C-alpha positions as CSV (number, residue, x, y, z in Angstrom):
1,M,-10.8,19.3,-25.1
2,A,-7.5,21.2,-25.4
3,V,-4.3,19.3,-25.3
4,K,-0.6,20.1,-24.6
5,T,2.5,18.2,-25.7
6,I,5.1,17.5,-23.1
7,T,8.5,16.1,-23.2
8,I,9.7,13.5,-20.6
9,D,12.8,11.4,-20.4
10,L,12.6,7.6,-21.2
11,E,12.7,6.6,-17.5
12,A,9.8,8.8,-16.7
13,Y,7.9,7.5,-19.7
14,E,8.5,3.9,-18.6
15,R,7.3,4.5,-15.1
16,L,4.2,6.3,-16.3
17,S,3.6,3.6,-18.9
18,R,3.7,0.9,-16.2
19,L,0.8,2.6,-14.3
20,K,-1.5,2.8,-17.3
21,N,-3.4,-0.5,-17.2
22,G,-5.5,0.5,-20.2
23,D,-5.9,4.2,-19.1
24,S,-4.7,7.1,-21.0
25,F,-1.6,9.0,-19.8
26,S,-3.9,11.9,-18.8
27,Q,-6.0,9.6,-16.7
28,V,-3.0,8.1,-15.0
29,I,-1.6,11.6,-14.2
30,K,-4.9,12.8,-12.7
31,K,-5.2,9.5,-10.7
32,Y,-1.8,9.7,-9.1
33,L,-1.2,13.4,-8.8
34,P,-3.9,15.0,-6.6
35,A,-5.5,18.3,-7.6
36,P,-4.6,21.5,-5.8
37,G,-6.4,21.6,-2.5
38,A,-6.4,17.8,-2.1
39,S,-3.4,17.6,0.3
40,A,-3.2,18.1,4.1
41,G,-0.7,20.9,3.5
42,D,-3.2,22.7,1.2
43,L,-5.9,22.3,3.9
44,L,-3.7,23.7,6.6
45,A,-2.7,26.7,4.4
46,D,-6.3,27.4,3.7
47,L,-7.4,27.0,7.3
48,D,-4.6,29.2,8.8
49,D,-5.9,30.0,12.3
50,A,-9.4,28.5,11.9
51,E,-10.6,26.0,14.5
52,V,-11.1,22.4,13.3
53,S,-13.2,19.8,15.0
54,E,-11.8,16.5,16.3
55,D,-14.0,14.7,13.7
56,T,-12.4,16.6,10.9
57,L,-8.9,16.0,12.2
58,D,-9.7,12.3,12.5
59,A,-11.0,12.2,8.9
60,V,-7.9,13.9,7.6
61,E,-5.7,11.5,9.5
62,G,-7.6,8.6,8.0
63,V,-7.1,9.9,4.4
64,V,-3.3,10.5,5.1
65,G,-3.0,7.0,6.3
66,E,-4.7,5.6,3.2
67,R,-2.4,7.6,1.0
68,R,0.7,6.1,2.6
69,E,-0.4,2.8,0.9
70,H,-1.3,4.4,-2.4
71,P,0.3,2.7,-5.4
72,A,2.0,6.0,-6.5
73,R,3.9,6.0,-3.2
74,V,4.8,2.3,-3.2
75,S,7.5,1.5,-5.8
76,R,6.6,-1.0,-8.4
77,W,9.9,-0.9,-10.3
């Protein structure tokens, strides 16, 4: 596995550290920062003018609603 060294300020380090709960920093970042293509904006950009079923739109709306309550969006500090 390749690794990269990054530099972050102390406030960013403390925030990231509080989310660890025994995980590695890499695991925390992957958990709280979705991969490209995982957001509704990415979906819309890919779909452009394609037609989308009501079931698909309902499913996307459900995921967006769940993400509003995601720990990364709700301040813990």
